Every structure is written in C-alpha cells, then in structure tokens.
N, C-alpha and C positions, 0 to 999 in steps of 0.2 A: 536439415542436417542430423544426421545418425546420434540419436541420446546419448548411444553406448559406445563411440568411438573414444579414443584417447584423450586428445583436445575436449572434446566435450566435458568429458568427465572433469580436467585437470580445471576447464570453468568454473565448473558448477561447485568445485571443492573450493577453489578460493571466493567464489561467491558462499557460500553455504561458511567459509570462517570469518568472513569479515563481517554476513551478518549478524554471526554467534557472538562474535568480538563485542561490536558496537551493542546488539542487544544488552549483554551480562553490561557493558559499559555503563551503559542508564539506566539499569536496574539498579545497579552499584553506586552512582554517583548522583543520581538524580536526591534532588530534594524531596522529600513524603510529610514536610511540616504541613500540607495544606492537603483537605480531603481530596484522595484520591491519586494523588502523588503524583509520578510518573503518567497514570494513565488519566490525566485530564487530556492530555492534548493528542489528537488525531495522527501526529506524526507518529505517535511511537503504537500506537495502533498497527497504523503499516508497517513500523518494522518490523513487530511479532510476526506481525502475519507473511512479510517478506522471510523472516529468519525460519517460520514452519514449512513456505512455498521451496525456500532454497533447501532445506532440508529432505521435501518429498522428491524432489526432482533429484536430489543427490543421489537417494535411494533407488531411484527407478535404474541411473546412472552405472549403479554398484550391485542391479539386480537385484535389490535387496525387499523389493514388493514390486507387485506386478498393476496395479493399479495406477495408472499414468499422473493421476491430481489434474488433471488439465484445468477445471472450474478454479481447482486453489491458486493457479497460476492465473489465470484470467482476473479472477476477482484483486489479486496481490497487484496485477500491473497497474489495475483502473484506481483502485484505491490511490497508489504511490504517484499516478499524474495529476489526481485530485488533490493530493497532498503538495507537488511540486509549482501546480498553478497557481494553488493559494497561496505559497510561502513566499514566491517570488513576485506575483502580482501584491503583496500587502508589501512585500520589502523593500521594492523600488519607490513605494510611494511611501513610505513613511519605516525603518528599520523599526521601531517602538513598536508597530500595530502587530508585529507578532511576536518579540522579544521585550518589550515593556521594557524594564530597567536593568536586566539582566545584561553581561555582559557576551555577546556571542564567540562562540566556540566554533570556529571558521572548518574547522577539521571536523569535526561531528557533526554541523551543519552542511556543508558540503557532500557527506555521506549520504546524510538523509533526505537531502532535496536537490540531488543530482547523479549521483556515483551510485548509489543503491538503489533506488529505481532506474536506474538506467541498466544495470544487470538484470533487473527483474523484465523487463520489458527485450531483452535482447533472447533470452532463453523463453518465456513465454508466446512471443512471436517466432523466432527464428529456427530455436528448437525442441521446444515442447510443440511446436504447433500448437496451440492454443485456441480459444473461441470458436468452437465446438459447441458446443450445447448451451443454446444463447438464455433460454428460461432459466435453467437451474441457476446460472453466473448472475444476470442480472436479479434475480430472485435475492443472491447471498450480498449482492452491492446495497440493494435499499434496505437489506436487513441494516447491514451495518452501519450506513447512512443515521437511519432511523432511531439504530439504538444508542450511538454516539449524540444524536441530538437531543435524545431523552436522558442520557446521562448526565452531559453536559447542564439541562435546564435542571431536571429533577433534583438531581445530586449534586454535581460539584458547586454548580452557583449558588443554593440555599446554605452550603457547609463551608463556603471560604469567601473570607471578608477582601480579599483584592485579586484580583486587581481590583481597582475602582475605577469607573468609568461616569459619566455624567447621567445614564440614566438607571445602571443597578452596578451590581459588585459582584466576584464571586466568577464569573464565568471564565472558561481556562482560556481565551485569547483576548486580549488587550481592547481590541474593536467591538467586541461583542456586547461590552458593557455601554457601549455609546450607542446602541442600539434598541429600539423601541420590542416589546414582546412581537409586534404584527412583522418590524422589519425583521428581525430574526428570524421569523416561520419562511419568510419569503427567501431569506438568504439560505435556510434549510432546503427548501424547495428549488433551487437555483440549484443548488450542489448535487440535489439527483438528478437534475437534467444533464447537469455538466456529467455524472456518470453513466449515462445513459450515452452522451457524445461521444466520450473518450472511449466506451465498448465498440459505440459503432466504426470510431476509426481505426482501432486494434483489430478489429473484427476484420473490417474491409484488406487491412493490410496481410493480415493472417492469410485471408485467400489470395493474394497476389503472391505471398511467398509459396504457399504450398502447392498454388499452379507453375509458378517460375523453378522451383525445386522440389518436387514428386518424393517424396520418401523412398528412399530406399528397400525393396524389400527384399526377402531372403533369411538367412538363418539366425541374423542379427537384428534383425527387426524389429521395435517392440512388439512383443509379446500380448497376450491376455485380453484386458479391454481394449484394446488398440484405439480406435476412433473415439467409439463412446464414452468412454471412460473418463470421470468428472475428474 
C-alpha cells in the first residue's frame, strides 16, 4: 500500500490522534503516588512507543521526513503484541492479576490492549512494510525487555510498598509479587523468547504481504532510505 496516498494519510492521522490522545490522558490522569508513576507499567511504555511510531509514520506520509522508521514500527508492533498477550492471558485467568483492586476503565483498556495495537500492526505490516532489518529490531526489543525488567526489579519494586504479594511487594503487576526471584527471571526470559516468536510471525506475514502486494514504483513511491531505512 502506498504510504503517500490519501487513505493512508487519513488512517495514519487517525491513528496518531488516538495515540496522542490516550497518551496525554494517561499522563494527566494516572496516579503518581508510587515511585515510577504510570511508567511502572509496560503497557504505558508500549503506548508511548506507539505514539512515537505513529508520529513518524504520519511524518512519512506527509513527506516531512525521508527516513521511514521501519525499525521503530517493527519494535512497536511486537511490544504491543507482548502486552496484548500478557494482559488477556492474565485477565482471563483472574482480572485482579493485572488490575489489582482498581476499577477497570474499559474504554482505555480496550484501546491499550486491542484497538491501539491493532492499528500499529496494520501499519507496520501492510502500509510501512516493516520487518526488514532484523538484527537492529531484535536488538531494540531485547534492550526494551531487559530495561523494563531492570526498572521493575531495581527501582519500582524497592521504592514501592504496594501491591503486596505472598513473596514480595512493590513490583508493578500484582502477580509478580507472588513469584520468587528465580521465577521472575524465568518469566522475563520467557518474554524475551515471546518477543522473538512474535517478531518471526510478523516478519513472515510481512514477507507474504510484500510478495502478494509489491510496492508501487514511480514518482510517488517512498524515496530516500527506501528498504534499508530503520
């Protein structure tokens, strides 16, 4: 799909406005009582990355930049997939595992864990045709997962008293506080593996899309760092 055509521009503008609106809403309305505030949660990391990715994709369609930010779109798509998987798996098991005692805001939660990620996936796979430079993208994913694990274990947990679990307290998600250190390390490792699996799935789907719908060449085709751009 031509990233410069009007329907794509409208799609990307809509996605950007939604990402910006929910990001601002989260930053303004979230509680800052605990150390780390809303940044305790991986969901909000994914939201901010989605906002940044959406802004770059919109800038490409508006011809304000030549770099296509394919790596950004790839990482945002996979991080959102990880958030969606963990959220719904835990929610279907027991809603308190992800929400604790707070009341669920369904409009916000459906955007963060369904609609927003879906918009990112469609853009990354069908419009941007991302998932080309695998090593940088996988490196970015690994860095994000490790950074978040370190953030949760070394700062958020020690600096907060709640939520309280059977093993420890302060870690951002209630279920983490019921796990021993070794179990949590295994959990983070599983997430690294999940990142690789999701990346492989998206990359394979992107290859199929590129083969079935080759990019249109000509004066309106993306210029600059076309396929090699991050």
